[in-house]
C-alpha positions in Angstrom: -23.4 -69.0 -44.4 -20.8 -68.6 -47.0 -17.6 -66.6 -46.6 -15.0 -65.2 -49.0 -12.4 -66.5 -46.5 -13.0 -69.6 -44.5 -10.0 -68.9 -42.3 -11.0 -65.6 -40.8 -14.9 -65.9 -41.6 -14.4 -62.5 -43.3 -13.2 -60.8 -40.0 -9.7 -60.0 -41.4 -8.0 -61.4 -38.4 -7.3 -64.7 -36.9 -7.4 -65.0 -33.1 -5.5 -67.4 -31.0 -4.5 -67.9 -27.4 -1.0 -68.4 -26.0 0.0 -69.3 -22.5 2.8 -67.0 -21.3 5.6 -67.5 -18.8 3.4 -66.2 -16.0 1.1 -69.1 -16.8 -1.6 -66.8 -17.8 -3.4 -67.4 -21.2 -3.6 -64.3 -23.3 -5.6 -63.9 -26.6 -3.9 -62.4 -29.5 -4.7 -61.6 -33.1 -2.9 -61.4 -36.5 -4.0 -60.4 -39.9 -5.4 -63.3 -41.9 -3.7 -64.6 -44.9 -6.5 -63.1 -46.9 -5.7 -59.6 -45.8 -2.0 -59.9 -46.4 -3.0 -61.2 -50.0 -5.3 -58.3 -50.5 -2.6 -55.8 -49.4 0.0 -57.4 -51.7 -2.4 -57.1 -54.7 -3.1 -53.6 -53.9 0.5 -52.8 -53.7 1.1 -54.4 -57.1 -1.9 -52.6 -58.6 -0.4 -49.2 -57.4 3.3 -49.9 -58.4 2.6 -49.6 -62.2 4.6 -52.7 -62.7 4.2 -54.1 -66.2 2.0 -57.1 -66.8 5.2 -59.0 -67.7 6.7 -58.5 -64.4 3.6 -59.2 -62.4 3.8 -62.8 -63.6 7.3 -63.1 -62.4 7.7 -65.4 -59.3 10.3 -67.5 -57.5 8.5 -70.6 -58.9 8.9 -69.6 -62.5 12.4 -68.0 -62.3 14.8 -69.6 -64.9 17.7 -71.5 -63.4 19.8 -71.8 -66.6 23.2 -71.5 -64.9 24.7 -72.4 -61.5 24.8 -68.7 -60.6 21.1 -68.2 -61.4 20.3 -71.3 -59.1 22.5 -69.8 -56.3 20.8 -66.5 -56.6 17.3 -68.1 -56.5 18.4 -70.2 -53.5 19.6 -67.0 -51.7 16.4 -65.1 -52.5 14.1 -67.8 -51.5 16.0 -68.4 -48.2 16.0 -64.7 -47.4 12.3 -64.5 -48.1 11.6 -67.4 -45.8 13.8 -66.0 -43.1 12.1 -62.6 -43.2 8.5 -64.0 -43.3 9.1 -66.6 -40.6 10.2 -63.8 -38.2 7.1 -61.8 -38.9 4.4 -63.6 -41.0 2.5 -60.3 -41.4 5.5 -58.4 -42.5 3.8 -55.4 -44.1 7.0 -53.2 -44.4 8.8 -55.4 -46.8 8.1 -54.3 -50.4 10.5 -56.2 -52.5 14.1 -57.5 -52.9 17.1 -55.8 -54.3 19.7 -57.7 -56.1 23.0 -55.9 -56.4 26.5 -56.9 -57.5 28.7 -56.9 -60.5 26.8 -57.3 -63.6 27.3 -60.7 -65.2 29.5 -61.9 -62.3 26.9 -64.0 -60.8 28.1 -62.6 -57.5 24.8 -61.1 -56.2 24.0 -59.9 -52.7 20.4 -59.5 -51.7 18.8 -56.7 -49.6 15.2 -56.2 -48.4 13.6 -53.0 -49.6 11.4 -51.3 -47.0 9.2 -48.3 -47.1 
């Protein structure tokens, strides 16, 4: 049988077992990566973001100055920190950069619904 997703076998969830402090083994589930990707694509579609911005990612962000490099490093680090705490973080919808325009002194804030 062929599946669209070989990770969850099209169930939408990944099941795993974990031994707890009381030495009992419990079964847990989490949304599969395919579901997270599908939710992200749906959000992008509903956001009315132009085609130009849909192609903007951390990977193709231009680092022409030291300030841009520092901003990208901060943003990627923040993203990794948030997603490592909760891989299925479905409340985070974007990043907000704020600071004095042109100063290169940017702070980053997570945008939530």
